[in-house]
C-alpha positions as YAML, in Angstrom:
chain: A
units: angstrom
residues:
- id: 1
  name: MET
  ca: [-106.13, -82.53, 71.34]
- id: 2
  name: ILE
  ca: [-109.17, -84.14, 69.68]
- id: 3
  name: LEU
  ca: [-109.79, -85.66, 66.38]
- id: 4
  name: SER
  ca: [-111.46, -82.66, 64.95]
- id: 5
  name: ASP
  ca: [-107.71, -81.06, 65.38]
- id: 6
  name: PHE
  ca: [-106.40, -83.77, 63.24]
- id: 7
  name: ARG
  ca: [-108.99, -83.34, 60.29]
- id: 8
  name: SER
  ca: [-108.19, -79.51, 60.22]
- id: 9
  name: VAL
  ca: [-104.50, -79.76, 60.87]
- id: 10
  name: LEU
  ca: [-104.02, -82.90, 58.78]
- id: 11
  name: SER
  ca: [-106.69, -81.97, 55.61]
- id: 12
  name: SER
  ca: [-104.40, -81.25, 52.30]
- id: 13
  name: GLU
  ca: [-104.86, -81.55, 48.43]
- id: 14
  name: ILE
  ca: [-104.84, -85.38, 47.87]
- id: 15
  name: ASP
  ca: [-102.33, -86.22, 44.70]
- id: 16
  name: PRO
  ca: [-102.13, -89.90, 44.17]
- id: 17
  name: ASP
  ca: [-99.69, -89.70, 41.39]
- id: 18
  name: ILE
  ca: [-97.24, -87.40, 42.47]
- id: 19
  name: CYS
  ca: [-94.20, -89.77, 42.35]
- id: 20
  name: ILE
  ca: [-95.72, -92.85, 39.42]
- id: 21
  name: ASN
  ca: [-93.79, -91.22, 36.34]
- id: 22
  name: SER
  ca: [-90.64, -91.77, 38.43]
- id: 23
  name: THR
  ca: [-87.38, -93.86, 37.92]
- id: 24
  name: LEU
  ca: [-88.18, -94.32, 42.10]
- id: 25
  name: LYS
  ca: [-88.81, -97.28, 43.15]
- id: 26
  name: LEU
  ca: [-92.67, -96.08, 44.83]
- id: 27
  name: SER
  ca: [-94.37, -97.21, 47.70]
- id: 28
  name: SER
  ca: [-96.66, -95.65, 50.38]
- id: 29
  name: VAL
  ca: [-98.57, -95.69, 53.92]
- id: 30
  name: LEU
  ca: [-101.83, -95.37, 55.57]
- id: 31
  name: ILE
  ca: [-101.79, -93.09, 58.88]
- id: 32
  name: ILE
  ca: [-104.76, -93.73, 60.14]
- id: 33
  name: ILE
  ca: [-105.63, -91.67, 63.87]
- id: 34
  name: TYR
  ca: [-108.78, -92.43, 65.38]
- id: 35
  name: GLY
  ca: [-110.37, -92.45, 68.59]
- id: 36
  name: ASN
  ca: [-111.22, -90.48, 71.34]
- id: 37
  name: PRO
  ca: [-108.90, -89.25, 72.78]
- id: 38
  name: PRO
  ca: [-107.27, -89.49, 69.56]
- id: 39
  name: LYS
  ca: [-104.56, -92.73, 68.66]
- id: 40
  name: ILE
  ca: [-102.34, -93.33, 65.68]
- id: 41
  name: LEU
  ca: [-102.59, -96.82, 64.78]
- id: 42
  name: MET
  ca: [-99.20, -98.11, 64.00]
- id: 43
  name: THR
  ca: [-97.81, -102.11, 63.63]
- id: 44
  name: LYS
  ca: [-94.63, -104.01, 64.48]
- id: 45
  name: LYS
  ca: [-93.25, -105.90, 61.41]
- id: 46
  name: SER
  ca: [-92.68, -109.64, 62.06]
- id: 47
  name: SER
  ca: [-89.14, -110.33, 62.53]
- id: 48
  name: HIS
  ca: [-88.89, -112.82, 59.43]
- id: 49
  name: LEU
  ca: [-89.36, -110.24, 56.88]
- id: 50
  name: LYS
  ca: [-86.51, -109.68, 54.54]
- id: 51
  name: ILE
  ca: [-86.51, -105.57, 54.61]
- id: 52
  name: HIS
  ca: [-87.55, -103.77, 57.77]
- id: 53
  name: ALA
  ca: [-88.16, -106.96, 60.35]
- id: 54
  name: GLY
  ca: [-89.37, -105.64, 63.08]
- id: 55
  name: GLU
  ca: [-89.31, -102.37, 62.97]
- id: 56
  name: ILE
  ca: [-92.41, -100.18, 63.85]
- id: 57
  name: ALA
  ca: [-94.20, -98.40, 60.70]
- id: 58
  name: PHE
  ca: [-97.85, -97.57, 59.57]
- id: 59
  name: PRO
  ca: [-99.27, -100.49, 57.18]
- id: 60
  name: GLY
  ca: [-98.37, -99.44, 53.43]
- id: 61
  name: GLY
  ca: [-95.96, -101.20, 50.99]
- id: 62
  name: LYS
  ca: [-94.73, -101.92, 47.18]
- id: 63
  name: PHE
  ca: [-96.11, -99.69, 44.60]
- id: 64
  name: ASP
  ca: [-97.43, -102.28, 42.10]
- id: 65
  name: GLN
  ca: [-98.26, -100.95, 38.48]
- id: 66
  name: SER
  ca: [-101.76, -102.53, 38.50]
- id: 67
  name: ASP
  ca: [-102.33, -100.70, 41.40]
- id: 68
  name: GLY
  ca: [-103.12, -97.37, 38.95]
- id: 69
  name: ASP
  ca: [-102.00, -95.51, 41.93]
- id: 70
  name: LEU
  ca: [-100.13, -95.06, 45.35]
- id: 71
  name: LEU
  ca: [-103.40, -94.36, 47.24]
- id: 72
  name: TYR
  ca: [-104.87, -97.85, 45.70]
- id: 73
  name: THR
  ca: [-101.49, -99.13, 47.30]
- id: 74
  name: ALA
  ca: [-102.18, -97.76, 50.45]
- id: 75
  name: LEU
  ca: [-105.35, -98.76, 50.75]
- id: 76
  name: ARG
  ca: [-104.50, -102.25, 49.34]
- id: 77
  name: GLU
  ca: [-101.75, -103.14, 51.72]
- id: 78
  name: THR
  ca: [-103.84, -101.59, 55.15]
- id: 79
  name: GLY
  ca: [-106.12, -104.46, 53.98]
- id: 80
  name: GLU
  ca: [-103.88, -107.40, 53.69]
- id: 81
  name: GLU
  ca: [-102.00, -106.28, 56.02]
- id: 82
  name: LEU
  ca: [-104.93, -105.73, 59.67]
- id: 83
  name: ASP
  ca: [-108.04, -106.86, 57.52]
- id: 84
  name: ILE
  ca: [-109.17, -103.08, 57.86]
- id: 85
  name: HIS
  ca: [-110.54, -102.13, 54.24]
- id: 86
  name: LEU
  ca: [-111.11, -98.34, 54.36]
- id: 87
  name: SER
  ca: [-112.33, -96.65, 51.43]
- id: 88
  name: ARG
  ca: [-110.61, -93.58, 49.16]
- id: 89
  name: SER
  ca: [-113.54, -91.29, 50.97]
- id: 90
  name: HIS
  ca: [-111.51, -91.80, 54.33]
- id: 91
  name: ILE
  ca: [-108.23, -90.14, 53.03]
- id: 92
  name: ILE
  ca: [-107.95, -86.47, 54.11]
- id: 93
  name: GLY
  ca: [-104.92, -85.54, 52.96]
- id: 94
  name: GLN
  ca: [-100.83, -86.84, 52.82]
- id: 95
  name: LEU
  ca: [-98.08, -85.69, 53.77]
- id: 96
  name: GLU
  ca: [-94.86, -85.06, 51.56]
- id: 97
  name: PRO
  ca: [-93.06, -88.06, 50.63]
- id: 98
  name: VAL
  ca: [-89.93, -89.66, 52.23]
- id: 99
  name: SER
  ca: [-87.70, -91.99, 51.30]
- id: 100
  name: THR
  ca: [-85.97, -94.70, 53.45]
- id: 101
  name: LEU
  ca: [-82.23, -94.91, 53.22]
- id: 102
  name: ASN
  ca: [-81.33, -98.58, 53.05]
- id: 103
  name: SER
  ca: [-84.09, -99.91, 51.01]
- id: 104
  name: ASN
  ca: [-84.19, -96.75, 48.47]
- id: 105
  name: PHE
  ca: [-87.72, -96.61, 48.57]
- id: 106
  name: THR
  ca: [-89.77, -92.99, 48.33]
- id: 107
  name: ILE
  ca: [-92.60, -93.23, 50.10]
- id: 108
  name: LEU
  ca: [-96.04, -91.33, 50.21]
- id: 109
  name: PRO
  ca: [-97.91, -91.14, 53.25]
- id: 110
  name: PHE
  ca: [-101.59, -90.38, 53.09]
- id: 111
  name: VAL
  ca: [-103.55, -89.66, 56.32]
- id: 112
  name: CYS
  ca: [-107.01, -91.21, 57.30]
- id: 113
  name: VAL
  ca: [-108.97, -89.35, 60.22]
- id: 114
  name: VAL
  ca: [-111.77, -91.80, 61.46]
- id: 115
  name: ASP
  ca: [-114.03, -92.11, 64.81]
- id: 116
  name: SER
  ca: [-113.08, -95.89, 65.45]
- id: 117
  name: LEU
  ca: [-111.81, -99.11, 64.16]
- id: 118
  name: PRO
  ca: [-112.95, -102.22, 62.96]
- id: 119
  name: LYS
  ca: [-111.60, -104.59, 64.84]
- id: 120
  name: VAL
  ca: [-108.14, -105.75, 63.39]
- id: 121
  name: ARG
  ca: [-106.50, -108.53, 62.35]
- id: 122
  name: PRO
  ca: [-103.01, -108.38, 60.98]
- id: 123
  name: ASN
  ca: [-101.50, -111.11, 58.99]
- id: 124
  name: SER
  ca: [-97.84, -112.83, 58.75]
- id: 125
  name: GLU
  ca: [-96.12, -109.79, 58.64]
- id: 126
  name: VAL
  ca: [-97.51, -108.49, 61.09]
- id: 127
  name: GLU
  ca: [-95.80, -109.41, 64.48]
- id: 128
  name: ASP
  ca: [-97.74, -106.53, 66.75]
- id: 129
  name: ILE
  ca: [-100.71, -103.95, 66.33]
- id: 130
  name: LEU
  ca: [-99.59, -100.78, 68.82]
- id: 131
  name: HIS
  ca: [-102.47, -97.78, 69.73]
- id: 132
  name: ILE
  ca: [-100.33, -94.78, 70.27]
- id: 133
  name: PRO
  ca: [-101.68, -92.02, 72.18]
- id: 134
  name: ALA
  ca: [-101.37, -89.36, 69.53]
- id: 135
  name: GLN
  ca: [-100.74, -86.63, 71.64]
- id: 136
  name: SER
  ca: [-98.29, -87.48, 74.46]
- id: 137
  name: PHE
  ca: [-96.36, -90.01, 71.54]
- id: 138
  name: LEU
  ca: [-95.74, -86.89, 69.67]
- id: 139
  name: LYS
  ca: [-94.09, -85.29, 72.46]
- id: 140
  name: THR
  ca: [-91.53, -87.54, 72.39]
- id: 141
  name: MET
  ca: [-89.90, -86.73, 69.45]
- id: 142
  name: CYS
  ca: [-86.40, -86.19, 69.80]
- id: 143
  name: ASN
  ca: [-83.59, -85.12, 67.12]
- id: 144
  name: ASP
  ca: [-80.56, -85.91, 69.47]
- id: 145
  name: PRO
  ca: [-78.31, -88.31, 67.58]
- id: 146
  name: ASP
  ca: [-79.11, -91.87, 67.67]
- id: 147
  name: PRO
  ca: [-76.10, -93.91, 67.94]
- id: 148
  name: ASP
  ca: [-77.12, -96.32, 66.06]
- id: 149
  name: HIS
  ca: [-77.80, -94.33, 63.28]
- id: 150
  name: ASN
  ca: [-75.56, -91.56, 63.79]
- id: 151
  name: THR
  ca: [-74.59, -90.75, 59.63]
- id: 152
  name: ILE
  ca: [-78.17, -90.17, 59.31]
- id: 153
  name: GLN
  ca: [-79.40, -86.61, 58.71]
- id: 154
  name: GLU
  ca: [-82.82, -85.56, 59.16]
- id: 155
  name: MET
  ca: [-82.90, -88.43, 62.04]
- id: 156
  name: TYR
  ca: [-85.63, -88.39, 64.61]
- id: 157
  name: THR
  ca: [-87.29, -90.64, 66.56]
- id: 158
  name: PHE
  ca: [-90.34, -90.85, 68.79]
- id: 159
  name: THR
  ca: [-90.94, -93.81, 71.37]
- id: 160
  name: PHE
  ca: [-94.14, -95.83, 73.33]
- id: 161
  name: ASP
  ca: [-94.50, -98.14, 75.39]
- id: 162
  name: GLY
  ca: [-90.30, -99.60, 75.31]
- id: 163
  name: HIS
  ca: [-90.77, -99.77, 71.32]
- id: 164
  name: LEU
  ca: [-88.16, -96.42, 69.07]
- id: 165
  name: VAL
  ca: [-89.48, -95.11, 66.07]
- id: 166
  name: TRP
  ca: [-87.26, -94.19, 63.99]
- id: 167
  name: GLY
  ca: [-86.52, -93.79, 60.15]
- id: 168
  name: ALA
  ca: [-89.00, -92.84, 57.55]
- id: 169
  name: SER
  ca: [-91.86, -93.22, 59.74]
- id: 170
  name: ALA
  ca: [-90.45, -90.64, 62.30]
- id: 171
  name: ARG
  ca: [-90.24, -88.42, 59.41]
- id: 172
  name: MET
  ca: [-93.79, -88.81, 58.77]
- id: 173
  name: LEU
  ca: [-94.49, -88.01, 62.28]
- id: 174
  name: LYS
  ca: [-92.79, -85.31, 62.34]
- id: 175
  name: GLN
  ca: [-94.07, -83.42, 59.90]
- id: 176
  name: ILE
  ca: [-97.37, -83.71, 61.76]
- id: 177
  name: PHE
  ca: [-95.94, -82.92, 64.47]
- id: 178
  name: GLU
  ca: [-94.83, -79.65, 63.21]
- id: 179
  name: LYS
  ca: [-98.46, -78.97, 61.47]
- id: 180
  name: LEU
  ca: [-99.76, -79.46, 64.80]
- id: 181
  name: SER
  ca: [-97.04, -77.22, 66.75]
- id: 182
  name: ALA
  ca: [-97.86, -74.66, 63.63]
- id: 183
  name: LYS
  ca: [-100.95, -74.14, 64.54]
- id: 184
  name: GLY
  ca: [-100.43, -74.12, 69.02]
- id: 185
  name: LEU
  ca: [-101.52, -77.83, 69.36]
- id: 186
  name: MET
  ca: [-98.18, -79.11, 71.03]
- id: 187
  name: VAL
  ca: [-97.79, -77.50, 74.29]
...
């Protein structure tokens, strides 16, 4: 699988205002796919955070009214967390919103596919940066109940180098997996 496969499959209409007029707690993330062979950029959140400490996640965060829309939120938060400054023109699409069960956020994931990344410089919210080979990672999807989270419907997990990706991030990855599978790219 190559970057152009991700570009063609994940390109979609972008509606960064899709949830803005709701009463939900909103956030957005940026799913960055880059390189040859394609990799997915994820972070391990710092263990000192109050919410989602130590979890594997995409860069992003809480919507602020001054952001204007959720795409701005994802770009701003990615810049703050990783010192990666991408523009709206780099965004090729978005996935369906997902909800967190513990913190009650609705998250709008945006997708960015770029040839390469600038140097990543994480801030204090980020404990580690993961550069994950996309195809082999997506093939680790498991939808068996996780004994730690067996009461959660739609529970999926992915694994990479001893890291378990679950929850909202895994539900986003499952959307990517399904889109690639529908085009016969996940064989």
